[in-house]
N, C-alpha and C positions, 0 to 999 in steps of 0.2 A: 141197779144194776146188776140184773138177776148172778146167781152167782151159776158158772158152769158145774151139774152135775158130776159129770163124768171124772174131775179135776179131783184126786183126792187130798188128803187132813192125813197128818200123823201127827206121834208123836212120840221126838226126837229123843230117845235117854241116855245119859252118863251110863257107866257103869258101873264103874270102881265107886264106891261113896253114893252112889244118887241109886242102883239098883240091887247092888247086892254088896256088902258089907268088903271096906278096902283093905286086902292082905295082899301086900306088894306082890306084883309080879306073880301072880297064882293061879296057875292055871291046875290045877291037882284039884277035879269035882269032889270031891269028901268034904274039900274045903268051903265049902262053894255058901253061904248064905243070903236069905235078902234079906237088907234092912225090913225095917219096922214099917209095915203099910203096904208097903208095898205091892201084895196080894189085894189087898181092898182095891188101893187105888188102878194099877192095871186092870182089873175086872168092869171101874166105872171107864174109863177111858174108854174099853174095847168095845161098850154095850154102848154107847157116847157116837161111835163110829168114825174112833180114833183106829191108822194103822198103826201098831207099836213098835218101833225102832232103833234098838241099841246101834250109838256109834261112842266106838271110842278107841284114844290111842294104846297102842301096847307096843310102845318104845324095847318089851322085851325081847321081841323079834329081832327090833336090829340090835341090840348089846347081847344078842345067843344065852339067856337066861332062861328062853327056853323055843319049840320053833312052828313055826306056825300049825305043822297037824296037828301036836296038844294043845295047839288052841283051839283048833275044830272041836277037840273031844272035850274041851270046858265048856264051847261055846253048845255044843248038843247039851252038854250036860244039862245047863242051862236053861236048855228048852225041855228038857227030861223037867224040867222040876218042875217050870211055870205049866206045862200040861198037863199037871198033876192035880193044879189048883187052879184047870179054867180057862185055864189064859196062853192064849198065841202070839207069840212073835212076829212077826212079817218084814223081819228084817237084821242083818247087824251086820254094820258096817265098822273094819278094825281100821286104821294110820300103824303099819310096823316102823316106823322111818324116827329115828332120831331127832332129839327138839334139836333146834338152828345153833345153841351155841355151844350145839357137842359137834358139831361137824368140823367137817377140813374145812382150810380157805380154799378147795375146787370145788368141792359139794353145794351143791343149790339146799336151799330146805326143799321138802317135800310143800304141793297145794292141798291134802288130803290133815298135817295134824293139825287140829282143835290148836288154839282159836282160829284155823283156817276155817275155809265153810265147807270144807271138799265134802268130807264125806255126808252132808249132807243134801249136799247139789247131787253127786251122785249115786243119793237113794232115791231125791226128788224123777232125774231122767231115766229113772230105771222104770219107774212103781207108776209113775203121774200122780205125782202130787203137787201138791201151791203151797210153793211154800207161806206165802204170806197168811196160807188156811192153818199151816202148823202152829207147833208149839215144840220146845226143847225145853227138856229138864234137864237140872245139873246139879255140884256142888262145892263147882269152882269159879273162879273168873274165864276160867277158858272156856268153859265150857259155856257158861251166857255170851262171852265174845263172840262164839261162831256160830252159833244162833243167831245174836242181832245180824252181826253183819250176812245171815243167810238171807234175811229178810224175817225169820219168826218170830214169836211174842216167847220169854222167857217166862220160867220161874227156877230160881233158885233155892234149893234141897237148904239146908242148913240148921244145925244148933245150937250154932250161934251167928246170928247174920252179920254178916261185916254191911254198915251204915251208909256206905260204900260203892252198893254192891251197884253195874247196871241192872243186874236184872229190872225186867217187869214187876214180877211180885215173884216173893217172901214162902216158906214155906218151911213144916215144920220136919216136913216128911211124905215119900207119894201120895198115902191116901190125902194129904190134905192140899197138896201141887195139883190132885186129878178136881177135887170138887172146887180151884181155881177155878184150870181150862171147861170143867166143863159152863160154870156159871158166867164165866164173858164169851162163850161161843153161844152159849144162851141167848146172851144177850145183841152178840154181834147178829143174830136173825132174827131178832124182832126190830130191830136194830134194819136191819136189809129187809123188811117186810113192808115197814112201813112209809119207806122210798117210793117201795115200787104200787104201794096202793094210791098216794098220793099221787106218781107222776102217769094213772092210770085215769 
């Protein structure tokens, strides 16, 4: 069966520890630093036709460490940093809520905080994306679980990966993750072409 070309594909990117250096609860644009391999990897994914969408837990809002307008300033600074390198982010989705263990007994957990897949599902609905055609790159288990629960394939980026990870693939950085995604996507396209030809 041919893939509907009108349905897009994306790479969902965790922010802290994956795309930028993990500075806890940071919204100061001056302290933003891209992770090694980030620009190379994002350029390659963009050139391959993937939309690039950040999905990030930001409980600092609920903790009142920073406000949503301050987070928006940090997001704009990240956009500018990437645009200067020729990379365009297609979306920025965040969960501002507390993790379930910190909620009061009468409060219900949200559906958007990773490992829940809510952020990915919202982005897919907003932007007509096929989640089974898409990927998630993250640096912790909650990222990977969110991707898998959404139906995406996943890549864990880690200097010392956990042997017990449930990620589909493991990479050292975003450049290596991008190479894996592009390789696997080409294999998928080749397999689809063969199947279509066999049915003709």
